[in-house]
Structure formats: C-alpha cells, structure tokens
N, C-alpha and C positions, 0 to 999 in steps of 0.2 A: 345663483341659488340662494334663496332666503334662508336666514339664520334666526331661529326663534330663541329669545332670551327670557329668563325668569329673573327679575331683579328683586331682591330682598334686602332688608337691613333690620338691625335692632330686634332680633328674635328673643334675646334675654331668657333663654331656657336653661334652667328650670325656674328662674325667679318669677317670670311673668306668665309662663305657660309650662305645662309638663311636657308638651310635644308640639311639633309643628302640625298645623291643621291639615286634615286630609286634602283640602282643596289645594294647598301649597304643594303637597307631595304629588298630586296628580299633575299639577302644572310643571313640576320638576321633571316628571316622566316625559312630558311633552316637549320640553325645551331641548334645544341643542347645546345651550350653555346656561348654567345657574351662576348669577353674579350676586355676591353677598357683600354689603358694605359695612360689616363689622358689628360689634356687640352680639356676638354669638353666645357668649357667657360659657356654654358647655362645648368642649371639643366633640362630644357626641353628636351635636348638630352638624358640624363639618363632616364627620364620618358618615352620618346618615345621608346628607345631601350627595356626598361622593358616590354613594351606592345608587343614586338616581341619575347621575350624569357628571359631566365635566364641570368643575367649579372654579370660578375666578373669584377670589375673595381677599379681604384685608381684615386686620385686627382693629378692634375699636377700644375705646377707653375702659370698658368693663371686661375686657378679655385678659386672661392671665397668661402666665409663661408658656403653658402648653399650646395655646393658639398662636402666640407671638413666635414660638419656634417654628410653626408650620406655614404662617402667612406673613406677607410683607405689610408694611404700613400703607404703601401705595402700590397698586397693581395696574398694569397697562397691557392692552391687547388690541390689535387691529382686527376688526371683524368686517368682512365684506367690504373693505376699503374705508371703513369708518374707524377713526382712532379713539379708543376708549381709555379712560383712567378711572380708577376707583379708589376712593379714600373715605374714611370715616367722618372726620370733622372738617368743616369749612369756616367755622366761626359764625359770628352773628349774621342774620339775614340781611341787614342793611349793607348795601354795596357788594353783596356776594358775587353778583355776576361780574362786576368789574375786577374784583380781587382774584377771582378763580381764573378769569381769562388771562390776567398777568402772570398768575402762578403756573398755569398750564397752557402756554401759548401754542403748543404743538398737539392739542387734544380737541377732537370734535364734540365728544360727549363726556361729561364729568358726572359720575354716579357717586353719590354720597349719602350718608345716613345721619345718625346722632340725634336729630331733633324729633323724630317720629312724625314729622309733618310732611305729607306729600308735597313734592315741589316739581314743577316743570316749567322752566323758563329758558330764555336765550340771553346770552351776553351780547353786548353791542356788536362784536365781531362775528356773531353767529354761533358760538359755542353753546351747546345744549346742556343744561344742568338738570339732573334728574334725582329725585329722592323718592323712594317707594313707600315711605311711611313705615309701619310695622304690622306684620301679620299676627302679632301676639300681644302687643302693648300699645294700644291706641292712645294712651294718655288723654288729652283733651279733644282728640279727633272723634268724629262721629262713628267711624268704622275702623276695623283692622284693614290694612291694605297691602298690596304688592303691585309691582308693574310687570306687564307683559309687553315685550318689545319685539318687533320684527325689523331686522336689518336686511336690506335688499339693495343690491347694485349701488353701493355707496351712499345710502341714505337710510334714515329711520323711516321705514314705510308705514309703521304703526306703533303707537305708544298708548297703552291702555292701563288706566289705573283700575285695578280690580278690588272691589270691596268685599269683605267676607261678612 
C-alpha cells in the first residue's frame, strides 16, 4: 500500500510569512505523513500541521526552546521498507552526498533543509538526498516549493517538486 508524504522545510513563520499557504494545507490533508526538516520558528506551525496529520519533524537552527523540547535534532522512520532520516543542516553543498552517506550509512533517504534550495540527488551508494526548499521563503529561488513523495513497495515511486 502506497504512503503519501508531504515534505517541507524552512517555513519561518511568522518571520517570512504569516501562515502556511492554502496549497500546503491541502497537501497536508492529502498526505499520510507530513515531514518537516526544521526552521518552523513558531511552535504554532507544528500544532497546525499536527491537526492535519501525522508529523515527523526536527528542529532547525532558528527554532527556540519550545520546538526543541518537542522535536529531535534527527528523526528516523521506516516507511514501506524505505529507511528515512530527517535533519535540518548538512553543511556545504560540495561533497554533501559523500559526507551524508558516511554520516547516515543505514539510511535510504535523507531529508534536509536549511538552504531553501530544492535538492534531489543520490550518493554514490544510492542514498537519496532530498531538500524541499521552502513554501514561504524562496530566497534566491524562482518559486516557493515543497516536495510530494509517494513511497510504495520499498521504493520512492514518485518525487515531485511542487512550485507555489
């Protein structure tokens, strides 16, 4: 049975937006699991997403004690036989795949944030690295973004970058 994921990061509410965009909330309602890779800024964002579904999230460098008390620095979950880890920061882009494969050798998919730059690559050993960008703070990117992912029968059956 397929599992639908909504993957977000770097919402920075209320600093960069007052609220999550309606498209994100609709995607949250459609998802089986909401994954957030940190920099929520407001604990209200976590509360709101939890009203829409199951949330797997981590804290980021801009998150305060209230979020750090509720979320880990690194989260892990196996979904449909695929081993996921979520972390906010992975360091510089250069050599990221090699460094993350060494740091997370038991993970099939590593979800991360921090840069606000969408990212979808594979490490030499096959590990997939995904960054959804940001649905509220695009920085130098052309669009606000998030990822829609379908996990089915031990693989990522679909990975779609959604532009807002």
